[in-house]
TINU-608982 format. One line per 2 residues: their letters; for each residue x negated, y, z negated of C-alpha. Coordinates in steps of 0.02 Angstrom, whole numbers, plus 50000, padded with zeros to 5 digits. Example, Ala and Ser with C-alpha at 12.3 -4.5 7.8 and 13.67 -1.06 7.14 Angstrom:
BEGIN
AS) 49385 49775 49610 | 49316 49947 49643;
REM end
This chain:
BEGIN
MK) 50000 50000 50000 | 49941 50175 50040;
HK) 49981 50243 49870 | 50005 50186 49695;
IK) 50185 50139 49660 | 50248 50205 49495;
LF) 50382 50114 49399 | 50488 50236 49301;
II) 50586 50130 49180 | 50570 50211 49008;
FL) 50685 50356 48972 | 50687 50423 49151;
CF) 50871 50382 49159 | 50895 50515 49027;
IT) 50791 50658 49097 | 50908 50738 49224;
PH) 51096 50736 49244 | 51158 50629 49387;
PI) 51273 50715 49513 | 51385 50563 49528;
YT) 51551 50652 49531 | 51639 50796 49614;
QT) 51745 50938 49550 | 51925 50897 49515;
RS) 52068 50962 49620 | 52257 50959 49612;
LP) 52333 50793 49660 | 52403 50799 49838;
AT) 52583 50753 49869 | 52528 50610 49982;
LP) 52389 50493 49932 | 52260 50436 50061;
SL) 52282 50263 50133 | 52124 50162 50106;
PS) 52008 50120 50184 | 52062 50247 50318;
GY) 52042 50390 50195 | 51859 50343 50169;
FD) 51826 50358 50357 | 51903 50532 50356;
LL) 51786 50585 50216 | 51631 50515 50302;
EA) 51681 50600 50464 | 51698 50766 50373;
GL) 51533 50739 50283 | 51433 50705 50441;
AR) 51423 50889 50480 | 51344 50922 50312;
IE) 51210 50792 50340 | 51167 50851 50515;
AK) 51167 51034 50466 | 51046 51000 50325;
LN) 50929 50903 50438 | 50936 51031 50578;
AD) 50906 51180 50465 | 50721 51135 50448;
PN) 50610 51086 50596 | 50501 50983 50478;
PT) 50617 50923 50340 | 50555 50838 50184;
LR) 50655 50765 50040 | 50605 50914 49935;
SL) 50674 51038 50063 | 50829 50934 50098;
EK) 50874 50917 49915 | 50865 51102 49879;
GQ) 51030 51190 49850 | 51192 51140 49770;
AI) 51305 50992 49810 | 51168 50892 49896;
GH) 51104 50767 49767 | 51003 50620 49828;
FP) 50982 50653 50015 | 50925 50475 50058;
HA) 51105 50420 50023 | 51143 50501 50191;
VI) 51065 50354 50283 | 51210 50239 50244;
VP) 51343 50355 50314 | 51300 50341 50500;
AV) 51250 50160 50474 | 51425 50115 50412;
LY) 51511 50220 50545 | 51408 50135 50681;
SK) 51434 49957 50620 | 51607 49952 50538;
KH) 51746 49907 50658 | 51913 49982 50605;
PS) 52056 50073 50694 | 52016 50230 50594;
NK) 51831 50229 50640 | 51803 50322 50803;
HF) 51614 50304 50785 | 51604 50114 50793;
GD) 51462 50071 50913 | 51424 50256 50939;
TS) 51237 50265 50977 | 51227 50442 50909;
ML) 51265 50367 50737 | 51128 50238 50760;
HL) 51004 50374 50809 | 51054 50481 50659;
AE) 51027 50334 50541 | 50859 50299 50624;
RI) 50808 50480 50603 | 50846 50478 50418;
GD) 50767 50308 50389 | 50608 50359 50480;
LL) 50598 50513 50369 | 50614 50401 50215;
VS) 50470 50292 50277 | 50362 50446 50301;
EY) 50406 50514 50128 | 50373 50344 50051;
DS) 50202 50331 50133 | 50157 50504 50070;
GN) 50210 50464 49892 | 50354 50589 49890;
YN) 50493 50460 49890 | 50439 50372 49730;
SR) 50397 50532 49637 | 50583 50572 49626;
YD) 50691 50514 49481 | 50813 50373 49511;
ND) 50743 50336 49683 | 50808 50158 49658;
WD) 50983 50229 49686 | 50920 50288 49857;
TY) 50836 50123 49894 | 51002 50033 49877;
MW) 51079 50143 50013 | 50929 50120 50124;
LE) 50934 49932 50099 | 51118 49926 50146;
AY) 51084 50030 50301 | 50942 49913 50348;
RL) 51054 49762 50322 | 51186 49834 50436;
LK) 51068 49896 50572 | 50917 49781 50570;
NN) 50962 49695 50734 | 50974 49864 50821;
LG) 50818 49950 50753 | 50685 49876 50866;
DD) 50537 49775 50804 | 50422 49918 50753;
RR) 50552 50020 50660 | 50625 49863 50579;
KR) 50454 49815 50511 | 50416 49989 50445;
WA) 50584 50003 50358 | 50574 49827 50289;
KA) 50400 49853 50216 | 50447 50012 50123;
IF) 50614 49946 50061 | 50542 49778 50008;
EN) 50404 49860 49906 | 50530 49971 49817;
VQ) 50642 49824 49774 | 50493 49721 49719;
ML) 50452 49851 49586 | 50613 49809 49496;
EA) 50576 49625 49477 | 50462 49656 49327;
PL) 50589 49744 49213 | 50722 49617 49263;
IK) 50609 49476 49206 | 50553 49567 49049;
YQ) 50725 49611 48983 | 50826 49460 49041;
DY) 50829 49377 48869 | 50826 49531 48757;
PW) 50960 49531 48618 | 51070 49662 48704;
YN) 51065 49748 48872 | 51082 49921 48796;
AP) 50970 50071 48762 | 50904 50026 48588;
FI) 50834 49863 48656 | 50790 49883 48839;
TT) 50732 50067 48826 | 50839 50113 48975;
SP) 51026 50113 48995 | 51131 49962 49045;
NH) 51193 50053 49199 | 51013 50069 49258;
YA) 50973 49888 49217 | 51127 49837 49317;
IY) 51067 49944 49463 | 50898 49855 49457;
SG) 50991 49690 49462 | 51099 49742 49608;
LV) 50949 49794 49710 | 50854 49634 49673;
LL) 51009 49530 49714 | 51042 49614 49880;
GG) 50856 49619 49919 | 50847 49433 49888;
KV) 50989 49405 50011 | 50918 49520 50145;
FN) 50735 49467 50131 | 50768 49283 50095;
KP) 50701 49282 49918 | 50806 49152 49828;
EW) 50708 49177 49666 | 50768 49359 49664;
VK) 50947 49304 49689 | 50931 49178 49548;
LA) 50854 49304 49428 | 50981 49441 49464;
SK) 51125 49318 49454 | 51070 49263 49281;
VF) 51067 49443 49221 | 51234 49485 49302;
HR) 51321 49331 49233 | 51269 49383 49059;
FC) 51333 49559 49093 | 51501 49480 49129;
VR) 51517 49354 48987 | 51416 49430 48843;
EQ) 51384 49615 48870 | 51558 49675 48918;
TV) 51681 49702 48776 | 51860 49637 48778;
DG) 51913 49819 48803 | 51827 49817 48972;
YW) 51673 49926 48951 | 51485 49906 48934;
GE) 51424 50015 48791 | 51269 50113 48835;
HS) 51210 50123 48655 | 51310 49981 48578;
QA) 51471 49886 48599 | 51551 49995 48464;
GP) 51623 50111 48596 | 51618 50159 48780;
TT) 51512 50278 48881 | 51652 50305 49005;
GY) 51570 50395 49150 | 51421 50280 49162;
NY) 51535 50130 49147 | 51586 50166 49327;
VT) 51403 50144 49375 | 51390 49975 49290;
VT) 51553 49907 49360 | 51493 49952 49535;
QI) 51348 49831 49514 | 51460 49695 49445;
AL) 51571 49718 49597 | 51420 49699 49712;
YY) 51372 49540 49619 | 51547 49471 49644;
EY) 51541 49508 49831 | 51388 49398 49854;
TK) 51418 49259 49727 | 51606 49250 49695;
DP) 51566 49210 49514 | 51739 49197 49433;
EA) 51671 49277 49275 | 51628 49431 49378;
LN) 51807 49441 49438 | 51866 49429 49257;
AL) 51747 49569 49211 | 51812 49676 49354;
RR) 51989 49646 49294 | 51947 49704 49118;
ST) 51853 49856 49183 | 51996 49905 49298;
NF) 52113 49901 49150 | 51996 50008 49046;
HK) 51973 50142 49177 | 52152 50154 49237;
FF) 52214 50182 49059 | 52080 50306 49008;
TY) 52095 50425 49156 | 52188 50589 49147;
PD) 52318 50638 49279 | 52186 50749 49361;
GT) 52073 50599 49392 | 51944 50640 49259;
PV) 51897 50509 49129 | 51951 50537 48950;
ET) 51811 50622 48853 | 51864 50581 48675;
IN) 51798 50403 48677 | 51637 50445 48769;
DR) 51474 50446 48670 | 51365 50518 48808;
NR) 51453 50660 48898 | 51576 50794 48846;
DW) 51651 50802 49019 | 51645 50705 49181;
GV) 51717 50725 49354 | 51820 50612 49465;
SV) 51717 50458 49507 | 51694 50377 49678;
WG) 51589 50235 49608 | 51649 50055 49618;
HF) 51817 50078 49704 | 51785 49918 49800;
GF) 51776 49824 49636 | 51946 49891 49585;
SN) 52014 49844 49757 | 52015 49659 49710;
FE) 52181 49696 49623 | 52344 49778 49676;
DG) 52340 49908 49537 | 52154 49934 49569;
RR) 52189 49981 49751 | 52315 50107 49690;
YA) 52187 50173 49565 | 52058 50190 49705;
EF) 52184 50288 49809 | 52221 50398 49660;
LT) 52037 50438 49630 | 52001 50465 49815;
SF) 52144 50589 49830 | 52041 50716 49734;
QS) 51898 50713 49859 | 51989 50807 49997;
AV) 52153 50874 50058 | 52266 50744 50138;
GD) 52334 50799 50305 | 52278 50846 50480;
TI) 52122 50933 50416 | 52001 50840 50303;
SY) 51871 50949 50221 | 51723 50885 50123;
GG) 51622 50994 50006 | 51549 50866 49887;
DI) 51371 50805 49874 | 51287 50681 49990;
QT) 51265 50557 49849 | 51454 50548 49837;
LG) 51464 50516 50024 | 51346 50369 50000;
RI) 51462 50291 49870 | 51612 50318 49983;
AQ) 51517 50226 50120 | 51479 50085 49999;
NL) 51664 50071 49959 | 51700 50056 50145;
IY) 51581 49910 50165 | 51663 49803 50032;
YH) 51841 49870 50012 | 51980 49738 49998;
AG) 52138 49802 50081 | 52305 49732 50024;
PI) 52466 49768 49930 | 52470 49921 49817;
GV) 52523 49910 49636 | 52567 50037 49501;
IP) 52448 50125 49381 | 52482 50216 49218;
QD) 52468 50386 49304 | 52622 50340 49406;
QH) 52725 50311 49250 | 52820 50439 49147;
DY) 52763 50355 48986 | 52630 50230 48938;
VH) 52532 50180 48785 | 52371 50080 48770;
QM) 52276 50035 48613 | 52102 49961 48615;
KV) 52027 49828 48502 | 51910 49962 48436;
TA) 51997 50104 48345 | 52051 50206 48494;
GI) 52208 50228 48597 | 52300 50337 48721;
RK) 52481 50386 48749 | 52562 50474 48896;
TG) 52733 50552 48871 | 52792 50646 49024;
PW) 52663 50783 49055 | 52574 50752 48889;
VV) 52425 50638 48860 | 52357 50616 48684;
TY) 52200 50517 48647 | 52140 50455 48477;
SG) 51969 50395 48427 | 51924 50324 48258;
II) 51773 50236 48331 | 51635 50220 48203;
AP) 51455 50205 48261 | 51288 50249 48179;
QV) 51216 50420 48210 | 51072 50417 48336;
TL) 50946 50542 48271 | 50803 50549 48397;
NN) 50887 50507 48563 | 50976 50665 48620;
FF) 51071 50569 48754 | 51192 50490 48631;
LD) 51317 50604 48547 | 51385 50582 48372;
RQ) 51560 50506 48373 | 51633 50653 48280;
GN) 51782 50701 48391 | 51945 50612 48355;
LS) 52087 50692 48453 | 52125 50765 48623;
VY) 52285 50841 48692 | 52310 50859 48880;
NK) 52455 50928 48980 | 52474 50896 49166;
KT) 52509 51081 49201 | 52367 51154 49099;
GL) 52236 51017 49084 | 52148 50990 48919;
II) 52209 51099 48776 | 52123 51016 48628;
TG) 51966 50918 48671 | 51900 50774 48567;
AN) 51731 50784 48653 | 51585 50730 48544;
SK) 51428 50831 48510 | 51258 50821 48426;
RQ) 51174 50923 48290 | 51336 51022 48281;
PG) 51435 50956 48134 | 51540 51114 48142;
LA) 51624 51044 48298 | 51675 50881 48213;
TF) 51861 50857 48181 | 51827 50840 47994;
TE) 51672 50881 47891 | 51625 50868 47710;
KI) 51472 50938 47625 | 51418 50853 47464;
GS) 51269 50943 47390 | 51139 50948 47528;
DS) 51222 50807 47627 | 51332 50851 47775;
IH) 51450 50713 47834 | 51539 50735 48000;
MP) 51588 50559 48051 | 51716 50448 47963;
VS) 51665 50300 47857 | 51825 50204 47894;
SK) 51974 50225 48011 | 52141 50152 48062;
LQ) 52254 50188 48211 | 52439 50149 48211;
MG) 52537 50176 48372 | 52725 50151 48372;
RK) 52887 50202 48457 | 52916 50354 48348;
GD) 52738 50417 48354 | 52558 50384 48312;
TL) 52448 50403 48159 | 52258 50406 48157;
SL) 52188 50393 47981 | 52007 50441 47947;
AY) 51921 50412 47781 | 51774 50512 47713;
NV) 51693 50513 47542 | 51802 50630 47441;
FF) 51959 50630 47548 | 52047 50547 47692;
AS) 52154 50626 47828 | 52299 50568 47935;
VE) 52330 50645 48105 | 52513 50618 48146;
VP) 52586 50647 48319 | 52772 50614 48336;
AA) 52851 50577 48504 | 52838 50730 48618;
NE) 52968 50804 48734 | 52936 50879 48905;
KK) 52892 51053 48840 | 52831 51030 48663;
LS) 52709 50922 48567 | 52693 50929 48377;
LN) 52540 50886 48275 | 52538 50860 48088;
IR) 52378 50841 47988 | 52387 50778 47809;
TF) 52237 50769 47693 | 52229 50664 47535;
YK) 52103 50707 47399 | 52019 50557 47315;
WG) 51881 50613 47196 | 51720 50712 47184;
EA) 51661 50884 47233 | 51635 50935 47414;
TN) 51662 51075 47538 | 51778 51009 47673;
EL) 51842 51079 47838 | 51956 51038 47984;
HL) 51902 51090 48160 | 51997 51087 48324;
QL) 51905 51120 48487 | 52012 51224 48605;
ML) 51985 51228 48793 | 52008 51415 48808;
KN) 51982 51482 48984 | 51849 51612 49012;
GQ) 51910 51763 49109 | 52091 51732 49060;
EL) 52197 51826 48935 | 52213 51763 48757;
TT) 52369 51826 48669 | 52391 51809 48482;
GS) 52550 51806 48378 | 52509 51981 48315;
GK) 52523 52047 48493 | 52335 52062 48520;
KI) 52284 52034 48702 | 52103 51992 48740;
IL) 52016 51948 48904 | 51900 51806 48859;
GE) 51719 51834 48904 | 51548 51830 48825;
SK) 51597 51950 48686 | 51607 51862 48519;
LD) 51777 51841 48435 | 51812 51800 48253;
LG) 51998 51807 48218 | 52083 51774 48053;
DE) 52264 51764 47993 | 52310 51946 48020;
EL) 52247 51951 48200 | 52305 51775 48247;
GG) 52480 51804 48183 | 52524 51620 48183;
SL) 52502 51580 48368 | 52386 51578 48519;
TN) 52430 51585 48704 | 52308 51547 48845;
NG) 52313 51462 49015 | 52500 51429 49009;
WT) 52512 51353 48835 | 52559 51422 48665;
MR) 52499 51345 48502 | 52584 51378 48336;
IP) 52454 51372 48198 | 52460 51371 48007;
RG) 52401 51511 47897 | 52223 51506 47832;
IH) 52147 51457 47997 | 52009 51549 48090;
LS) 51967 51560 48277 | 51790 51579 48346;
WP) 51745 51613 48529 | 51633 51579 48623;
VY) 51560 51421 48546 | 51430 51329 48650;
PF) 51431 51139 48632 | 51281 51025 48651;
NP) 51213 50973 48820 | 51117 50808 48807;
YK) 51021 50837 48969 | 50953 51002 48905;
DA) 50936 50938 48725 | 51011 51105 48674;
PE) 51177 51196 48669 | 51255 51254 48832;
TS) 51218 51431 48888 | 51349 51456 49023;
IS) 51511 51540 48970 | 51602 51416 49083;
KA) 51558 51280 48958 | 51612 51377 48804;
IG) 51754 51322 48692 | 51859 51403 48558;
LL) 51850 51332 48382 | 51988 51331 48254;
TM) 51922 51307 48076 | 52026 51271 47922;
PL) 51946 51256 47749 | 52015 51107 47652;
QL) 52054 51112 47468 | 52016 50975 47342;
KD) 52199 50925 47338 | 52329 50847 47452;
EN) 52377 50964 47594 | 52487 50967 47749;
FS) 52457 51070 47908 | 52577 51082 48054;
FS) 52535 51130 48233 | 52640 51132 48390;
IE) 52599 51161 48573 | 52724 51221 48703;
VN) 52698 51230 48890 | 52818 51334 48995;
REM end
């Protein structure tokens, strides 16, 4: 090899955020029919790829990946490869030599960048290698001997690098971060590349090794609730779970292991229940990210089931407008995942998902659950997991409640944080000790309403949410004093909208911006109105704005006002208390 190949396996998965999602949009009246809708998106995305290539007479990966909404440019190679090779009535580019030439142009650039050392100096280049390998698999008989050999050499060497960590970690106690020093989603990606590489390059030992790892992912690593915990099985890391399930789906395509299909069934259940009506995954149960966008990962895995196909349509609907004009403004990495879905999608009958229903309720085996009632979605988390002190990529499970309305989006967020106990739903300070996560919890969900009970050292609290109606949701918080001395507080994180007007019950009108607000009883006047909702609040509560939550990728609080939240704080007395809130949406 012309250069030393570096294997980035320790903590590199944590260094930069991955642009693996797009911004959410309003749900169109008509959902895209799949896989036709995927072809429309690739067609719309072609212009972006070609424009980026043509903008520079001597493009490099560094120049191509500058700017927003680009992501991993090598993902572009799979787009023309799929359009050239996939026969379908909706694909007008099947057999189009211009698509073959575009794929060759991108692949040749990747060979050049690999030989110069630039390809492997980029984080998560294994994500790119998968796309390149798929393109090679689809086009190898059309590339010509010289190009085929050059592509194969570079791709093979990149896949070969991943054999070592697969061997090293295969029998570790758990496939999660505390043991394997990377995340399970990355370990699954390594396995997927080695599996597909073994198939393409006739390396049966690779297939055997990857299959062993994947089978364990299916039967031991996945919880009964359908997720793979990044830090532990105690609770999900929702966004990255899409990444892992994509690899399990790939494994199933090539092995038909029935345990993989079972794992896909459980994962489909998990994701369909814990997705808001705007396509975004529920943040309250996530221990890694406070927010996440609509995912395009792993749709083909969901498509093994009738409800999964409907879920894939639902998620895809947020990628573009549905109609005569399809526009695409997302990143090229997203286009690559759409192309992957096209390769393996299973068309068939369409089922029903929770987002189609007026009401649904789902409770997990861990202490978490979700209920939809008309436009309202309420999520509860009493998940208990140890605090991770040194690793900034795992948040403290300190958020317990979220309230969402279809018209307004999130109103109260249960997003977790780190080194910010003041954002926890409940806190207690005993001497010099600050406690911001419960020591015990119980969730009861019934016809008349739900109750999440959270126990701390000197008190416990019950969050009670009775059945909502179309316009109003009530929230009652009861605290029960046990014993001892402590300073206790209740906090609710509000998704106030920067640039919009905040109106208080006292008649005060404020345009939210970077100016600091600290409002007490007299100014709040018993209510808050913002972004189409009005919240009735008890006396004795205080509102702060802007409050900047923690960003694990920066290992520091956010600095952009677009990420700011409002914080309601209520001091708790050393006695039994009862606080009532209500939220109305016009």
